[in-house]
C-alpha positions in Angstrom: 218.8 -73.6 29.7 221.2 -71.5 27.7 223.4 -72.8 24.9 226.0 -70.1 25.7 227.9 -72.5 28.0 227.9 -75.4 25.6 231.5 -76.5 25.3 230.7 -78.7 22.3 229.8 -75.6 20.3 231.6 -75.3 17.0 232.5 -71.7 17.8 234.7 -72.7 20.8 237.7 -74.1 18.9 237.9 -71.0 16.7 238.5 -68.6 19.6 242.1 -69.7 20.5 245.1 -67.5 19.6 247.8 -69.3 21.5 249.8 -72.3 20.3 252.1 -74.8 22.0 254.9 -76.0 19.7 256.7 -79.1 20.9 259.5 -81.4 19.6 261.6 -78.5 18.4 265.2 -79.3 17.3 267.8 -77.6 19.5 269.0 -75.7 16.4 265.6 -73.8 16.2 265.9 -70.3 17.6 263.1 -67.9 18.6 263.8 -65.8 15.5 263.5 -68.9 13.3 260.1 -69.7 14.9 258.8 -66.2 14.4 259.9 -66.3 10.8 258.2 -69.7 10.1 255.0 -68.8 11.9 254.6 -65.2 10.8 253.5 -66.4 7.4 250.1 -67.2 9.0 249.5 -63.8 10.6 250.7 -61.2 13.1 252.4 -62.6 16.2 251.7 -60.8 19.4 254.1 -62.8 21.6 256.5 -65.8 21.3 258.5 -67.6 24.0 261.1 -70.3 23.3 261.6 -72.3 26.5 265.3 -72.4 27.5 267.2 -74.1 30.3 269.6 -72.5 32.8 272.4 -72.6 30.1 270.2 -70.7 27.6 269.7 -73.7 25.4 266.4 -74.7 23.9 264.2 -77.1 25.9 262.4 -78.2 22.7 259.1 -76.3 23.1 257.7 -72.9 22.6 254.5 -70.8 22.8 253.3 -68.4 20.1 250.3 -66.0 20.5 248.7 -64.7 17.4 246.7 -61.5 17.0 243.7 -63.4 15.9 242.2 -66.9 16.0 242.2 -67.4 12.2 245.9 -67.1 12.1 246.4 -69.5 15.0 244.1 -72.0 13.4 245.9 -71.9 10.0 249.3 -72.2 11.7 248.2 -75.2 13.7 246.7 -76.8 10.6 249.7 -76.3 8.4 252.6 -76.7 10.8 251.5 -79.7 12.9 253.4 -82.8 11.7 255.9 -80.9 9.6 259.5 -81.6 9.5 261.5 -78.4 9.8 265.1 -77.8 10.9 266.8 -81.0 12.1 265.2 -84.4 12.2 262.2 -83.8 14.4 258.5 -83.6 13.4 256.7 -80.6 14.9 253.8 -81.1 17.3 251.5 -78.0 17.3 248.4 -77.7 19.4 246.2 -74.9 20.7 246.6 -73.7 24.3 243.4 -72.7 26.1 243.1 -69.1 27.2 243.1 -68.9 30.9 240.6 -66.4 32.2 241.9 -63.7 34.5 241.4 -64.4 38.2 240.5 -68.0 37.6 242.5 -70.8 39.3 244.0 -73.5 37.2 
């Protein structure tokens, strides 16, 4: 039996590069998010969810260039109070393999 498929492996959590950020204040723009999170490393993509009026829905996704940056950002930004009165919730988002059903 191979240990390559062991999901409990300590190497698994370090491979994520995408973060889900929730509980964002309506005042937080995508530019503000990029500015806050770029301190941890190069950002490949960011998406602030907006409603049909173009207003923030209170959550976003950020994809870093490498896993170390994403890990540091999650560690340092989760639970922080930023703009407004809401405390950020930051967690990793699993990478969906191409061609695999969710």
